[in-house]
C-alpha positions as CSV (number, residue, x, y, z in Angstrom):
1,M,3.5,6.2,24.2
2,V,3.6,5.4,20.4
3,F,6.5,6.1,18.1
4,L,5.5,7.2,14.6
5,Y,7.5,8.3,11.7
6,N,6.4,10.3,8.8
7,F,7.3,10.3,5.1
8,V,7.6,13.7,3.5
9,T,8.5,14.4,-0.1
10,T,9.3,18.0,-1.0
11,I,10.6,19.3,-4.3
12,I,13.0,22.2,-3.6
13,P,14.6,24.4,-6.3
14,F,18.3,23.7,-6.5
15,S,19.1,27.4,-5.9
16,L,17.1,27.2,-2.6
17,M,18.9,24.0,-1.6
18,K,22.2,25.8,-2.0
19,K,21.0,28.7,0.1
20,L,19.8,26.3,2.8
21,L,23.1,24.5,2.8
22,L,25.1,27.7,3.2
23,T,22.8,28.8,6.0
24,L,23.5,25.5,7.9
25,I,27.2,25.7,7.4
26,S,27.4,29.3,8.5
27,G,25.5,28.3,11.7
28,G,28.2,25.8,12.6
29,L,26.6,22.6,11.5
30,L,29.1,19.7,11.5
31,F,28.9,16.8,9.1
32,S,30.3,13.4,9.8
33,G,33.8,13.1,8.3
34,C,34.2,17.0,8.2
35,N,35.6,17.7,11.7
36,Q,38.2,20.2,10.2
37,Q,38.2,23.6,11.9
38,T,37.7,26.7,9.8
39,D,40.8,28.8,9.5
40,N,38.7,31.9,9.8
41,T,39.1,32.8,13.6
42,A,38.8,36.5,13.3
43,A,35.9,38.2,15.0
44,M,33.1,39.3,12.6
45,T,32.2,43.0,12.7
46,Y,28.6,43.6,11.8
47,P,27.4,46.9,10.5
48,E,25.4,49.0,12.9
49,T,21.6,48.8,12.6
50,R,19.9,52.1,13.0
51,M,17.3,52.3,15.8
52,T,14.3,54.6,15.8
53,D,11.9,55.8,18.5
54,T,8.8,54.1,16.8
55,I,6.3,53.0,19.6
56,D,2.9,51.5,19.4
57,H,0.3,51.6,22.1
58,Y,-1.8,48.5,22.8
59,F,-4.4,48.4,25.6
60,G,-2.4,51.1,27.5
61,E,1.0,49.4,27.0
62,A,3.8,51.0,25.1
63,V,5.5,48.6,22.7
64,P,8.7,49.8,21.0
65,D,9.5,48.7,17.5
66,P,12.9,50.4,16.8
67,Y,13.7,48.3,13.6
68,R,10.4,48.7,11.8
69,W,12.1,50.7,9.0
70,L,13.6,47.4,7.9
71,E,10.1,46.2,6.9
72,D,10.3,48.4,3.9
73,D,12.3,46.0,1.7
74,N,12.2,48.4,-1.3
75,S,13.9,51.3,0.4
76,A,17.5,52.2,-0.5
77,E,18.5,52.1,3.2
78,T,17.2,48.6,3.7
79,M,18.9,47.4,0.5
80,Q,22.2,48.8,1.6
81,W,21.7,47.2,5.0
82,V,21.3,43.8,3.3
83,I,24.4,44.3,1.2
84,E,26.5,45.2,4.2
85,Q,25.2,42.1,6.2
86,N,25.9,39.9,3.2
87,K,29.5,41.1,2.9
88,V,30.1,39.9,6.5
89,T,28.5,36.5,5.9
90,D,30.2,35.9,2.5
91,A,33.6,36.8,3.8
92,W,33.3,34.2,6.6
93,L,31.9,31.5,4.3
94,Q,34.6,31.9,1.7
95,K,37.2,30.8,4.4
96,V,35.4,27.6,5.4
97,S,37.8,24.9,4.1
98,Y,35.4,22.0,3.7
99,R,32.5,24.0,2.3
100,D,33.2,23.1,-1.4
101,K,33.5,19.4,-0.5
102,I,30.1,19.3,1.1
103,K,28.5,21.3,-1.7
104,D,30.0,19.0,-4.4
105,R,28.8,15.8,-2.5
106,L,25.3,17.1,-2.0
107,T,25.1,18.3,-5.6
108,R,25.9,14.8,-6.8
109,L,23.2,13.3,-4.5
110,W,20.6,15.8,-5.6
111,N,21.5,15.7,-9.3
112,Y,19.1,12.9,-10.5
113,E,16.2,12.9,-12.9
114,R,12.8,13.4,-11.4
115,Y,9.3,12.9,-12.8
116,G,5.9,14.3,-11.8
117,V,2.7,12.3,-12.0
118,P,1.2,12.5,-15.6
119,F,-2.3,13.7,-16.3
120,H,-4.5,13.2,-19.4
121,K,-6.6,16.1,-20.8
122,G,-8.2,16.1,-24.2
123,S,-5.8,14.6,-26.8
124,Y,-2.6,14.9,-24.7
125,Y,-0.7,13.6,-21.7
126,Y,1.3,16.1,-19.6
127,F,4.0,15.6,-17.0
128,F,6.7,17.5,-15.3
129,R,10.4,16.4,-15.4
130,N,13.5,17.9,-13.8
131,D,16.8,16.7,-15.2
132,G,18.5,17.0,-11.8
133,I,19.4,20.5,-10.6
134,Q,17.0,22.7,-12.6
135,N,15.4,25.4,-10.5
136,Q,12.0,24.7,-11.9
137,S,10.6,21.4,-13.3
138,V,9.7,21.6,-17.0
139,L,6.2,20.6,-18.3
140,Y,6.2,18.2,-21.2
141,I,3.4,17.1,-23.5
142,Q,2.9,13.7,-25.3
143,D,0.4,12.4,-27.9
144,S,0.5,9.1,-26.1
145,L,2.4,7.6,-23.1
146,K,4.8,6.0,-25.5
147,G,5.0,9.0,-27.8
148,E,7.8,11.6,-28.1
149,A,7.8,14.0,-25.1
150,R,8.0,17.6,-26.2
151,V,8.7,20.6,-24.0
152,F,5.4,22.5,-23.5
153,L,6.3,25.1,-21.0
154,D,9.7,25.7,-19.3
155,P,9.4,27.9,-16.3
156,N,13.2,28.3,-16.1
157,K,12.9,30.5,-19.2
158,L,10.2,32.8,-17.7
159,S,13.0,35.0,-16.2
160,D,16.7,35.4,-16.6
161,D,17.5,34.7,-12.9
162,G,15.2,31.6,-12.7
163,T,13.1,33.1,-9.8
164,T,9.8,33.1,-11.8
165,S,7.8,30.0,-11.0
166,L,4.6,28.3,-12.1
167,S,2.1,28.6,-9.3
168,E,-1.2,27.4,-10.8
169,Y,-2.3,25.7,-14.1
170,E,-5.3,24.1,-15.6
171,V,-6.2,22.6,-18.9
172,S,-9.7,23.4,-20.3
173,H,-12.3,20.6,-20.1
174,D,-12.1,20.1,-23.9
175,G,-8.3,20.1,-23.8
176,K,-8.0,23.1,-26.2
177,Y,-6.4,25.6,-23.8
178,F,-3.8,25.7,-21.1
179,A,-4.1,28.5,-18.6
180,Y,-1.3,29.1,-16.1
181,A,-0.4,31.5,-13.3
182,I,3.2,32.7,-12.6
183,S,4.8,34.1,-9.5
184,K,7.7,36.4,-9.7
185,A,10.4,36.2,-6.9
186,G,8.1,34.3,-4.6
187,S,5.4,36.9,-4.6
188,D,1.8,36.0,-3.8
189,W,0.8,38.3,-6.7
190,N,0.2,36.2,-9.8
191,E,-0.3,36.9,-13.5
192,I,-2.4,34.5,-15.6
193,Y,-1.6,33.6,-19.2
194,V,-3.1,31.2,-21.8
195,M,-1.7,28.9,-24.4
196,E,-3.1,26.7,-27.2
197,T,-2.4,23.1,-26.5
198,T,-2.2,21.8,-30.1
199,T,0.2,24.6,-31.3
200,G,1.8,25.7,-28.0
201,Q,1.1,29.3,-29.1
202,Q,1.0,31.9,-26.4
203,L,-2.2,33.9,-26.6
204,E,-2.5,37.6,-25.8
205,D,-4.6,37.0,-22.6
206,K,-2.9,38.5,-19.6
207,L,-4.6,38.8,-16.2
208,E,-3.1,40.9,-13.4
209,W,-3.6,41.5,-9.6
210,V,-4.5,37.8,-9.2
211,K,-3.8,36.4,-5.7
212,F,-4.9,33.2,-3.9
213,S,-6.8,32.1,-7.0
214,T,-8.0,29.0,-8.6
215,I,-8.4,28.6,-12.4
216,A,-11.8,27.0,-13.1
217,W,-12.6,26.4,-16.8
218,R,-16.1,26.7,-18.3
219,G,-16.5,26.7,-22.0
220,E,-14.2,29.2,-23.8
221,G,-13.1,30.9,-20.5
222,F,-12.5,30.4,-16.8
223,Y,-13.2,31.8,-13.4
224,Y,-10.4,33.3,-11.3
225,S,-10.1,35.5,-8.2
226,R,-8.4,38.9,-8.0
227,Y,-8.2,42.1,-6.0
228,D,-8.5,45.7,-7.3
229,K,-5.3,47.3,-8.5
230,P,-3.4,48.6,-5.5
231,T,-2.8,52.4,-5.4
232,G,0.3,54.5,-4.7
233,G,2.9,51.8,-4.8
234,S,1.3,49.7,-2.1
235,E,1.5,46.4,-4.0
236,L,3.7,44.7,-1.3
237,S,2.6,46.6,1.8
238,G,-1.1,47.3,1.5
239,K,-3.9,45.3,3.0
240,N,-5.7,43.0,0.5
241,Q,-9.5,43.6,0.8
242,Y,-12.6,42.6,-1.1
243,Q,-11.4,39.7,-3.2
244,K,-13.7,39.3,-6.2
245,V,-14.4,36.3,-8.5
246,Y,-14.5,37.1,-12.3
247,Y,-15.1,35.1,-15.5
248,H,-12.6,35.7,-18.3
249,K,-13.4,34.8,-21.9
250,I,-10.4,33.8,-24.0
251,G,-9.4,36.7,-26.3
252,D,-11.1,39.5,-24.3
253,P,-9.1,42.1,-22.4
254,Q,-9.2,41.9,-18.6
255,S,-11.3,45.0,-18.5
256,A,-14.1,43.1,-20.1
257,D,-14.1,40.3,-17.6
258,K,-17.5,39.7,-15.9
259,L,-17.8,40.1,-12.1
260,V,-19.3,36.9,-10.8
261,Y,-19.2,37.5,-7.0
262,E,-18.1,40.0,-4.3
263,N,-19.1,40.5,-0.7
264,R,-18.9,44.0,0.6
265,D,-19.7,43.1,4.1
266,Y,-16.6,41.0,4.8
267,P,-13.5,42.6,3.2
268,L,-11.0,40.0,4.5
269,R,-12.7,36.8,3.3
270,N,-11.3,34.9,0.4
271,Y,-13.3,33.4,-2.5
272,G,-12.4,30.8,-5.1
273,A,-14.3,29.1,-7.9
274,L,-14.5,25.4,-9.0
275,T,-16.5,24.0,-11.8
276,T,-17.9,20.5,-12.6
277,L,-16.6,18.7,-15.7
278,D,-20.0,18.8,-17.3
279,D,-19.8,22.7,-17.2
280,Q,-23.2,22.8,-15.5
281,F,-22.3,24.0,-12.0
282,V,-19.8,26.4,-10.4
283,F,-18.9,26.1,-6.8
284,L,-17.9,29.2,-4.7
285,V,-15.6,28.4,-1.8
286,E,-15.6,31.0,1.0
287,N,-12.7,31.2,3.6
288,E,-11.8,33.5,6.4
289,S,-8.8,31.6,7.7
290,T,-6.5,28.7,6.8
291,S,-9.1,26.0,7.7
292,G,-12.8,25.7,7.5
293,N,-14.9,27.0,4.6
294,A,-18.5,27.7,3.5
295,L,-19.6,26.2,0.1
296,Y,-22.1,27.5,-2.4
297,V,-23.2,26.2,-5.8
298,K,-24.8,27.9,-8.9
299,D,-26.6,26.1,-11.7
300,L,-25.2,27.7,-14.8
301,K,-28.2,26.4,-16.9
302,N,-30.5,28.4,-14.5
303,D,-28.4,31.6,-14.0
304,S,-31.3,33.5,-12.4
305,K,-31.3,31.4,-9.2
306,G,-27.9,32.6,-8.1
307,F,-25.7,30.8,-5.6
308,I,-27.3,28.2,-3.2
309,R,-25.5,27.5,0.0
310,L,-24.6,23.8,0.4
311,A,-22.6,24.1,3.6
312,E,-22.1,26.9,6.1
313,G,-18.7,28.0,7.4
314,F,-16.3,28.1,9.0
315,R,-15.9,25.3,11.5
316,Y,-15.5,22.4,9.0
317,D,-13.9,21.7,5.6
318,F,-16.0,21.0,2.5
319,T,-14.2,19.9,-0.7
320,P,-16.2,19.1,-3.9
321,V,-15.2,15.8,-5.4
322,H,-17.8,14.9,-8.0
323,N,-21.4,15.5,-9.2
324,L,-24.1,13.2,-10.3
325,G,-26.5,15.7,-11.8
326,N,-27.4,18.1,-9.0
327,K,-26.2,15.7,-6.2
328,F,-22.7,16.6,-5.1
329,M,-20.1,14.4,-3.4
330,L,-18.2,16.3,-0.7
331,L,-15.2,15.4,1.3
332,T,-15.8,16.8,4.8
333,N,-14.9,16.6,8.5
334,S,-18.4,17.8,9.5
335,G,-19.7,15.0,11.7
336,A,-16.5,13.0,11.2
337,E,-13.2,14.5,12.5
338,R,-11.2,12.0,10.4
339,Y,-13.3,12.9,7.3
340,Q,-16.0,11.2,5.3
341,L,-17.4,11.4,1.8
342,V,-21.1,12.5,1.7
343,Q,-23.6,13.1,-1.1
344,V,-25.5,16.4,-0.8
345,D,-28.7,17.1,-2.8
346,A,-28.7,20.8,-3.9
347,A,-32.6,20.8,-3.4
348,N,-32.2,19.5,0.2
349,P,-28.6,20.5,1.4
350,A,-29.3,20.4,5.2
351,P,-26.9,17.9,7.0
352,A,-29.9,15.8,8.1
353,N,-30.4,14.9,4.4
354,W,-26.8,14.0,3.6
355,K,-26.1,10.5,2.3
356,V,-22.8,9.0,3.6
357,I,-20.9,7.3,0.8
358,I,-17.6,6.5,2.5
359,P,-17.9,6.6,6.3
360,E,-15.3,7.8,8.7
361,T,-12.9,5.2,9.9
362,E,-10.1,5.1,12.5
363,N,-7.7,6.5,9.8
364,V,-7.8,10.0,8.3
365,L,-9.4,10.1,4.8
366,T,-7.0,12.6,3.1
367,S,-8.5,12.7,-0.4
368,V,-11.0,11.1,-2.8
369,E,-10.8,11.2,-6.6
370,V,-13.1,9.8,-9.3
371,A,-11.4,7.6,-12.0
372,G,-12.7,4.9,-14.3
373,G,-16.1,5.1,-12.7
374,K,-14.7,4.3,-9.3
375,L,-13.9,6.3,-6.1
376,V,-10.2,6.3,-5.2
377,A,-9.6,7.2,-1.6
378,Q,-6.3,7.9,0.1
379,Y,-5.9,7.4,3.9
380,M,-3.2,8.2,6.4
381,V,-2.5,5.0,8.4
382,D,0.0,5.3,11.2
383,A,1.9,8.0,9.3
384,H,2.0,6.2,6.0
385,S,-0.3,6.2,2.9
386,E,-2.9,3.7,2.0
387,M,-5.1,3.7,-1.1
388,K,-8.6,2.0,-1.4
389,V,-10.9,1.8,-4.4
390,F,-14.7,1.8,-4.0
391,N,-17.7,1.6,-6.2
392,M,-19.6,4.8,-6.6
393,D,-22.0,3.7,-3.9
394,G,-19.2,3.2,-1.4
395,T,-18.7,-0.5,-1.7
396,L,-15.1,-1.4,-1.1
397,L,-13.4,-3.2,-4.0
398,H,-9.6,-3.2,-3.4
399,T,-6.9,-2.0,-1.2
400,L,-3.7,-1.4,-3.1
401,T,-0.5,-3.2,-2.1
402,M,2.4,-0.8,-1.7
403,P,6.2,-1.7,-1.9
404,G,6.4,-0.8,1.8
405,P,5.5,2.0,4.2
406,G,5.7,5.3,2.3
407,T,3.8,8.2,0.8
408,L,1.4,8.2,-2.1
409,A,1.1,11.5,-4.0
410,G,-0.5,13.1,-7.0
411,F,-3.2,10.5,-8.0
412,N,-4.4,11.7,-11.4
413,G,-7.2,10.1,-13.3
414,N,-10.5,10.8,-15.3
415,P,-14.0,9.6,-14.4
416,D,-14.4,7.9,-17.9
417,E,-10.9,6.4,-18.2
418,D,-9.6,3.2,-16.6
419,L,-5.9,4.2,-16.6
420,A,-4.7,6.5,-13.8
421,F,-1.4,7.6,-12.4
422,Y,0.2,8.0,-9.0
423,S,3.6,8.3,-7.3
424,F,5.1,6.5,-4.3
425,T,8.0,7.5,-2.1
426,S,9.7,5.8,0.9
427,F,12.8,6.1,2.9
428,L,14.5,3.6,0.5
429,E,12.8,4.4,-2.7
430,P,12.8,7.8,-4.5
431,S,9.6,9.1,-6.0
432,T,8.5,6.5,-8.5
433,V,5.6,7.0,-10.9
434,Y,3.1,4.2,-11.5
435,T,0.2,3.6,-13.9
436,Y,-2.8,2.1,-12.3
437,D,-5.4,0.1,-14.2
438,L,-8.8,0.4,-12.4
439,K,-10.3,-2.5,-14.3
440,T,-7.6,-5.1,-13.5
441,N,-6.4,-3.5,-10.2
442,T,-2.8,-3.6,-11.3
443,S,0.0,-1.1,-11.0
444,N,3.2,-0.8,-13.2
445,V,6.2,1.4,-13.0
446,L,6.2,4.2,-15.6
447,Y,9.1,6.4,-14.4
448,K,11.7,5.4,-11.8
449,S,14.6,7.7,-10.9
450,A,18.1,6.4,-10.9
451,I,20.0,7.7,-7.8
452,E,23.5,7.3,-6.4
453,F,22.4,5.1,-3.5
454,D,22.2,1.3,-3.2
455,A,19.1,0.5,-1.1
456,S,19.6,-3.3,-1.3
457,P,21.4,-3.7,2.1
458,Y,18.6,-1.9,4.0
459,I,15.0,-2.4,5.0
460,A,12.5,0.0,6.3
461,E,10.2,-1.1,9.1
462,Q,7.6,0.6,11.3
463,V,7.8,-0.5,14.9
464,F,5.5,0.4,17.8
465,Y,6.6,0.7,21.4
466,T,4.7,1.1,24.7
């Protein structure tokens, strides 16, 4: 038997943290040093929940579902039921004597400055920053890494109650535009907007009924995925069918967007687009579940050929990493359950013709990026991260030295630039952002969070036991 521990870094809006905290307290969770008893000993009286005679029949069996009416979360009756339930909970929580002490202590622990991993596009550097307990991290822009950081987009101002979040974003290949998708109140439905990066001006572009979509730039526009507009108020309850991929040109109304792909034979499959940095190819990723995909590619310089299938689905994963002309590097678990990097020729895409660039090892290959003309690969090694740098032919150059066992995240770099960025987190170190010079194989701290915790008396070790 082997004991492993895992390192997980999650950014949670402060409002959600408070809700989680209240849920734990209401469930009777005791914290060390808080052994006081609540003085609220009166029995709680819950409102009655109406039952119906709703019955479904499956394979000859009657299955009652008396509370199905609660699934309609927009009905007046459901809303009133929630209000009455909350009254009972809130009345009990208000009488928990140590509740505010726990809340204040956790607020102080969570209230520290956090930085995201920067990325460089066009003339600017971008990074996310949270001053401590903001619901949403704010996107900043800089002319250089040492230049003044200016607010570019503050998701906290997208709605009065702070429940509108940034769900997807992408800078155009030339750095001129910034397209972003927002989600309101946690909905899967997104709206896409566009800004100019130089001026920060919001353009008139607005795309609706977008769901489970990428933003893939090509020229003066981008590919995205959407559904037809739901009818009859079924936005939240209707089945989503026949997802389509469109191309939107900046400045055009959504009604003028060009339909790129749809499949009328499989209404429940999902489709997303990705493009190469040279604007020559667009990939089509086809899914029918949460794992496994088919992959197609189209040469945009020869539009008449249509999409060519590079990999059939849906047993394995295929993720495009880079292209050298019409030869594509794909990260896949086909023929390698711990993943490998292969090169696929569009003219001969059969697996027998694949060229293995980074072969499978005993450790899981979790991602590969191209930066500074090198392949930067991340592995999961005994539940912690490891990063290796290879030449483009797969020759190993370096294995990065980390401060200890922990988690690497958000490696950002460009194929033609030697400076890249990543973050590292461990049990003893909060998320710290590093610059990485691929020429000299050196890392330096860019942003380090100051927290209310002295880690010096502690060490983190990984120990194996039989």
